[in-house]
N, C-alpha and C positions, 0 to 999 in steps of 0.2 A: 887256545881255546878247546872248548870241552864242549860235548853234547851230555857227558855223563851228569844225571842231575844229582849226583852224590856228589859228585868233585865241585857241581858247580856252585852247591849249597855251602861247600867250606868254603870255596872262594869267594861267597858273597859274603860271608862271615867275618872270613879275615879284613875285606875291605870294609866292612863295617866296624871292626876294631879300631883300624887303623882311623876312619873317618872320624870317630870317637877321640883318639889321641888329640887329633888334629884341633878339633874343636874346642877342647880342653885345654888346649894350651893357648890358645886364641881368645879365652873367657877373661872376662873382668868388669867390674862396675862401669857404671855409662856416667859419665860425670856430670855434674848436675846442670841441669838448662840444655843438655845437649837430646837430640831428637831421639827418641828409641828407633831402632833400627830393625827392620824387616830381612834376614835371610832367605834368598827366593834363588830359584834356579834359574836357567835359560839353558835350553837343549838345543844348538844348533844355531843360527843366524836364519836370516828373513821374515818369514810372515807370522812365524810364530813368537816373533821375541819380543818381549815386555819393553825392553828400554827402545827398543824403535819403536814399538808402538805407541809409548807413552810421547819419547821426542816428537815424532810426528804429528799428531795428537793435541798436541801443546799442555800435557797431563801431566803435573806433577804431587805429589804428595803432601798432604798438609799435618804437620804434628809429627812425622815420623819420616824416616829416609829407608832407602831400600839397599842392601848390597846383593850384588847377582852373582852368581857363580857359576861357570860354564862346564857344560859335559856334554858328551857323542851319546848319551842314549838314557832311557827313560831306567833302564837297570842300575845305573851308576846313581842317577838321583836317587832310589830306595835306598840303598847303599851309603849315601850321604846323611838322609832322614834319617836310616835306624842307627846310624853312628852321631847323631846330635850335632850337624855341623850346618844343618838347613831348618829353618821354619815352615816352609813351604815351598813344595817341587810339581811339577807336572811332568806328565810321564802316558804314554798309552794305559789300555787296559790290562798290559801283557805283565808288565815288571810285578805289578802288587802280587799275582797271582804266584810266582815264583817265591815271594816275601811269604805269603803265606804259606806255603808248604815247608817253609824252613821255621827256624828258632824263633827267629827275632822279628817281631811288627811293630816300628815304636812311631805308627803313624795311622792317621785315618781318612778317607776318603771324602771332602767335603765339597764337590763341584766337579760338572762335568763342562769341557768345552768341544762345542762340537763342532766339526768343521770338513774338510777336504777327504776325501780317498782318494783323489786321480792323482795326488802329488805323493804315494806310497807305490812304488813300481816293480816290475822286472826288467832290468834294462837287459841287454844284449850289445858287444860292440859293433862298432862299421865293419861294415861286409860278412856281419855273420848272415849263416845262411838257416837260422832259427828262424820260422816264420808261427810256431804255435806252441802253447805250453806242452803239447805232449813229446816235441823235440827235443824237451829238455830232460826224459831218460840216459843217464848214463854220462851226464854233463857237470861240469864242476860249477856250484852255482853256491856263491856268496851271498852272506845274509847273517845278519848281526842278532846271537843269540837273545832271548828270552824280549824280543822285541816285536812289535806289528810284523815287522818282516819275516820274521819266523812262522809266525801265524798265517797270514794270511797268502803266505809260498807252499804251506802244509795244503791250506785250503785248495789252492791252485791247482796242485798236483792231483789230491781228492776228485777233483770237477773234471780230470781229462783222463780218470780212472789209475792213476799212479800213486804209488807211496812213498813217502821219504827214504825207502832203502832203492828207489831206482832212479835218484840221483846221487852224486856225489856232495853232499852239502859242505860247506866252508864255513864257520863261524869264524868271522873277522869282524874286527871294531868302526867304525865309518873309513875312518881315515888307511887305516890297512885296506879296509876293502875297495876304497878309491885308488889305492896305488899297485891294489893286484890287477883292478879292471883294466885300469888304464897300461899295464904292461902285457895283455892279454893273458895274463895269469887263471883269469875267469873266462864261462863260456857265457854265463848269465849273472846279474846281480840282483838280487831282491832289496833294494834300498827306497829310503824317503826321504823328501826335503829338499834343503838348496843343492845337495849334492848330484840329484837328477839334471837342473837346468845345466850345470857346471860339465855333465859328462855329454850331454847332448848339445852343448852350444859350443865344444872347445875339444871334444873327440869325436862328434859324430856319432854318440851312440843312438839306440834308437829303442823307443815303449816296445814292448812286447806284449803286457799286459796291464791296465791298472787292477787296484784292491778295489773295483768299486764293484759290488756285489760279495766281496769276501771281508771287510769290517763295517762297524756299525757307524765310524764316523767321531766313535765317540772316546776322546781323551781325558785323562784325569786331575784335578787338582788334587792333593794332598796334601797334609799338615801334621805336622811333629805332635805328638801327641801333650809334651812339657807347654808348647808353644795354645794348644789348647785348652791346656787345665790353667793357664796365666791369664786372670780378665783382661790385663792391658793388653799383651800379645794378642789375645784371642779377639780384641775390638780392631786393632790394628790389622787382624788379616781381612777380616768385614771390610775393611775403609780399602784397602787393597783390592779386593774382588769389586767393589763400587768402581774402581778405577778401571780395572781390566776389564768387566763390562762395557763402560763407555768405550775405552780404546777399540774394542770388537766392532763397537758399532761406529768409529769413526771410521775405520778399515771396511767395514761393508757399504758406507756410502761415499768413501772417496777410492774406489778402486783404481779408476785409468791414474790419481797419483801415487798411489800407494804401491803398484805396479812398478812405478818407475825407482822408488825411494829402495824396495826390495833388489831389483836387480841391481842399485849400485851398492846396494850392501853385499849382495855376493857376488861382485864381481862379473854378470853376463848383462849382454845387451836387452832393453829393455823389451825388446819384441817378443824374446821367449817367458820372459815375467808374463807378459799380457797374454801370452796363448796358452800359458798353464792358466792363468785366472779365466780365459774365457771358456775353460775346460773344467774349471772346478766342479764336484756333485754339492758344494754347498758354502758358501761363506761363516769364518768361524764367528761363535757366537756361547757367551759366558750361560749356562743352562742349571737348574737343581737337581739334587739327588731325586730318581723318580724311580717307581718300583722296576719302569724297563730298561732303564741304564744299569741297574742292580743285575737283571735277567740279562742280558747282554755279557756284562763279564760273566757272569755264571755259566754260560754256553762255553765262552772263550777257556776257564778255568774245566771245564769238562772235558775238551777237546785235551788238551795237555796232558788229564788224568789219565785217559784213555791211549791215547801215544805211550805213557810213560816216560812223558818227559819233565813231568815233576812226579815226585815219590807216592803220592796217594792223591786221593779226592779231596778238594776242602770246599767251606762254604766260603762265600766273598760277603756276603751280608755282615760278616763280623766287622769289617774291616769301614761300610759306608756309617756317615754321620752326615744329617740333615738339618745342621741347626743355622745355616746359612742361608736355606732356602728362602726366605722372607725377604733377605736381603738381595739375590738374586732375581727375584721375582717382580722387585719393585718397578713400578712404572719410571720412564725417562722422565 
């Protein structure tokens, strides 16, 4: 892994090229009478997995079907969108910023799903003597490059007068980070989602700090520009957003039941997920594109530019498309 923004950009372009090749290899005309197919992403498992949400809430698409591709991070979702192998994908505010600083942006940001930021944390291993963020100085800290974990780790360090150069940052994907953390190769790990509960439940890991106060809670739904340009697929995306809104509504109103479902899905005792839900900064909900959402992402982009983690400043307004606001704002 690398923190060199130029090399990282080249890797992203290579990934996009590979994704495009896969997409072209799988293309073909849909047989007559067969439902249209929406290609959507799932990042990780648990509370944000649309497949699990829809199954639990009894929600089924009508007139179209959905094929899901699993990813470990939003950066990989962006690569797949840029490569043309996805119609719709979810990610944090951060990966699109890196894409905007590169040569390819084959997507538009069409909605926000807002939710918990206490499920994004810095973990320390069982028995660690680290009690404060300031004690991360000189330590090996794992994170996932071009994701929320890199962003909130930078901001956490700033909050105690430390810089990126004051730690030994180790860029790892989620599975490699989990392995390194389990094997004692990291002093701390900035990570998000279900790996937190697994590490706490099975390894005795401890949460040093959550991202509350460091993240906006905004996550982004993005669509491929070709899907948006096609009237039939654009309508399907709108229909899917309606289902997603219903699904998030169900999880918000069935938190006890939902905690048990999520616990079984990620393989931890229900009490750990129930405790996480009690500490949530917010439940997940689908929200429209707003000036506030755009400004929030611009702040993220400006920080990465100031830190020279992207090669130049970018204007995120070019990425946003509010055509689905009316659907998202529909009364239940």
